[in-house]
C-alpha positions as CSV (number, residue, x, y, z in Angstrom):
1,M,-0.2,-0.3,-0.2
2,I,1.0,3.4,-1.1
3,T,0.9,6.1,1.6
4,L,1.3,9.7,0.9
5,N,2.9,11.9,3.2
6,F,2.7,16.0,2.7
7,S,2.1,18.8,4.5
8,L,-0.6,21.9,3.6
9,W,1.9,24.1,2.1
10,E,3.0,21.5,-0.2
11,L,-1.1,21.0,-1.2
12,A,-1.0,24.9,-1.8
13,I,2.1,24.8,-3.8
14,L,0.9,21.9,-6.1
15,L,-2.5,24.1,-5.9
16,V,-0.8,27.2,-7.3
17,G,1.3,25.2,-9.7
18,V,-2.1,23.7,-11.0
19,A,-3.6,27.1,-11.5
20,F,-0.6,28.5,-13.0
21,V,-0.9,26.0,-15.8
22,V,-4.5,26.2,-16.5
23,G,-4.2,30.1,-16.3
24,T,-0.9,29.8,-18.8
25,V,-3.1,27.6,-20.8
26,Y,-6.3,30.3,-21.1
27,L,-3.4,33.6,-21.6
28,V,-2.3,31.5,-24.7
29,K,-5.5,30.9,-26.1
30,L,-6.5,34.5,-25.4
31,F,-3.3,35.9,-26.8
32,K,-4.4,33.9,-29.9
33,S,-7.4,35.4,-30.0
34,L,-5.9,38.8,-29.8
35,A,-3.5,38.2,-32.6
36,A,-6.0,37.0,-35.0
37,T,-8.4,39.9,-34.1
38,F,-5.5,42.5,-34.9
39,D,-4.5,40.6,-38.3
40,T,-8.3,41.1,-39.2
41,T,-8.7,44.3,-38.2
42,T,-5.0,45.4,-39.9
43,K,-6.7,43.8,-43.1
44,L,-10.0,45.9,-42.5
45,M,-7.8,49.3,-42.4
46,E,-5.8,48.3,-45.4
47,D,-8.9,47.3,-47.7
48,N,-10.7,50.5,-46.3
49,R,-7.4,52.5,-46.6
50,L,-7.7,51.6,-50.5
51,A,-11.6,52.2,-50.4
52,L,-11.1,55.7,-49.1
53,R,-8.3,56.2,-51.8
54,S,-10.6,55.5,-54.5
55,I,-13.4,57.4,-53.0
56,M,-11.4,60.6,-52.5
57,E,-10.2,60.3,-55.9
58,N,-13.6,60.0,-57.6
59,A,-15.2,62.6,-55.6
60,D,-12.0,64.8,-56.9
61,D,-13.3,63.9,-60.3
62,I,-16.8,64.6,-59.8
63,T,-16.0,68.1,-58.3
64,K,-14.2,68.6,-61.8
65,S,-16.6,67.3,-64.0
66,T,-19.3,69.5,-61.6
67,A,-17.8,72.5,-62.2
68,H,-17.4,71.9,-65.6
69,I,-21.6,71.1,-66.4
70,V,-21.8,74.5,-64.1
71,D,-19.2,76.5,-66.6
72,K,-20.8,75.3,-69.9
73,S,-24.6,75.7,-68.0
74,S,-23.6,78.9,-67.3
75,L,-22.3,80.0,-71.6
76,M,-25.6,78.4,-72.6
77,V,-27.9,80.5,-70.3
78,D,-25.5,83.4,-71.8
79,E,-26.6,82.5,-75.2
80,V,-30.2,82.1,-74.5
81,E,-30.0,85.5,-72.8
82,V,-28.7,86.9,-75.8
83,A,-31.0,84.9,-78.3
84,L,-34.0,86.4,-76.4
85,N,-33.0,90.0,-76.2
86,T,-32.4,89.5,-80.5
87,I,-35.9,88.0,-80.7
88,K,-37.2,91.0,-78.4
89,H,-35.4,93.8,-80.5
90,D,-35.7,92.1,-84.0
91,V,-39.4,90.7,-83.5
92,I,-41.5,92.0,-81.0
93,D,-40.3,95.3,-80.9
94,P,-41.5,96.0,-84.3
95,V,-44.5,93.8,-84.0
96,V,-45.6,95.7,-81.5
97,K,-44.7,99.0,-83.2
98,A,-46.4,98.1,-85.9
99,A,-49.8,97.0,-84.1
100,S,-49.6,100.4,-82.0
101,V,-49.8,101.7,-85.7
102,L,-52.4,100.0,-86.6
103,K,-54.8,100.6,-83.5
104,R,-54.2,104.3,-83.8
105,G,-55.0,104.0,-87.7
106,L,-58.0,102.2,-87.0
107,G,-58.7,104.6,-84.0
108,V,-58.9,107.0,-86.9
109,F,-61.0,105.5,-88.9
110,Q,-63.5,104.6,-85.7
111,T,-63.4,108.6,-84.9
112,R,-64.6,109.5,-88.6
113,N,-67.4,106.9,-88.4
114,R,-68.2,108.3,-85.2
115,K,-68.5,111.7,-86.4
116,D,-69.6,110.7,-89.7
117,K,-73.0,108.9,-87.9
118,V,-73.4,112.0,-86.3
């Protein structure tokens, strides 16, 4: 028969040793998990950095295109304004003048007709 003879301090040291081994195993798992998390985070940051560069380049191109469109539309509005002024001076003003002359002429005939009837 085997007899074990140990004191209380030896039992305490044995329990501390077992706790140290178990704690070490859990710490190793924790550090592996942290390493995987850091790798994933680094990859995501790298992907996001590339996406942000692309977005910034596209935003710059969009801004330039928008400025170009605004410049062209401003020129087109100026051309429409010139065309409308030309139409007003070359077409509408002469028609209005002719209509006013015609109205005055008809007014003369109406006043003569009234005088003749009276």
